[in-house]
C-alpha positions in Angstrom: 35.5 12.8 -0.7 36.8 15.6 1.4 36.1 16.4 5.0 33.9 19.3 4.0 31.6 16.9 2.0 31.4 13.6 3.8 29.0 12.1 1.3 25.3 11.5 1.1 23.4 11.2 4.3 22.1 7.7 3.5 25.6 6.3 3.6 26.3 7.6 7.1 27.6 5.0 9.6 24.8 5.7 12.1 22.1 5.1 9.6 23.6 1.9 8.4 23.8 0.7 12.0 20.2 1.6 12.6 19.1 -0.2 9.4 21.0 -3.3 10.4 19.5 -3.2 13.9 16.0 -2.9 12.4 16.6 -5.7 10.0 17.7 -8.0 12.8 14.8 -7.0 15.0 12.3 -7.6 12.1 13.8 -11.1 11.6 13.3 -12.0 15.2 9.9 -10.5 15.5 8.8 -12.5 12.4 10.3 -15.8 13.5 9.3 -15.6 17.2 5.8 -14.1 16.7 4.7 -15.9 13.5 1.5 -17.2 15.1 0.5 -13.7 16.2 1.2 -12.4 12.7 -0.8 -15.2 11.0 -3.7 -14.6 13.4 -4.0 -11.0 12.0 -4.4 -12.2 8.4 -8.3 -12.6 8.5 -8.6 -9.1 10.0 -6.3 -7.7 7.3 -8.5 -9.3 4.6 -11.6 -7.8 6.2 -9.9 -4.4 6.2 -9.0 -4.8 2.6 -12.7 -5.0 1.6 -13.6 -1.4 2.3 -10.3 -0.1 1.0 -10.8 -1.9 -2.3 -14.4 -0.6 -2.4 -13.2 3.0 -2.0 -10.4 2.7 -4.6 -12.2 0.6 -7.1 -15.2 2.9 -7.5 -13.0 5.8 -8.5 -13.2 5.4 -12.3 -16.9 4.9 -12.9 -18.5 7.5 -10.6 -19.2 5.3 -7.6 -22.6 4.9 -6.0 -25.2 7.5 -6.7 -23.6 8.5 -10.0 -25.6 9.3 -13.1 -27.1 6.2 -14.8 -25.3 4.7 -17.7 -26.7 5.2 -21.2 -27.8 2.2 -23.2 -24.7 2.3 -25.5 -22.4 2.4 -22.4 -23.9 -0.8 -21.1 -23.5 -2.7 -24.4 -19.9 -1.6 -25.0 -18.8 -1.7 -21.4 -17.7 1.9 -21.6 -17.1 3.8 -18.4 -18.0 7.4 -17.6 -18.1 9.9 -20.5 -17.9 13.6 -20.1 -19.9 14.6 -23.2 
């Protein structure tokens, strides 16, 4: 590559140095503060419940949607736009 076109920005020396520093910092944070990280796991699981509730109700209309027809309950079909 010429001096006019040094290459893609993601291969610059400064970015590689920053990525290396962040990887080393992440390693030490995870090894030295493992007890603190494990202490947050129950709260992360509790946080996952409302997030799953929001994302899982997307396909079938969510709460307060129109009631399913008899045929939909038997076949397990979702929402129909007919």
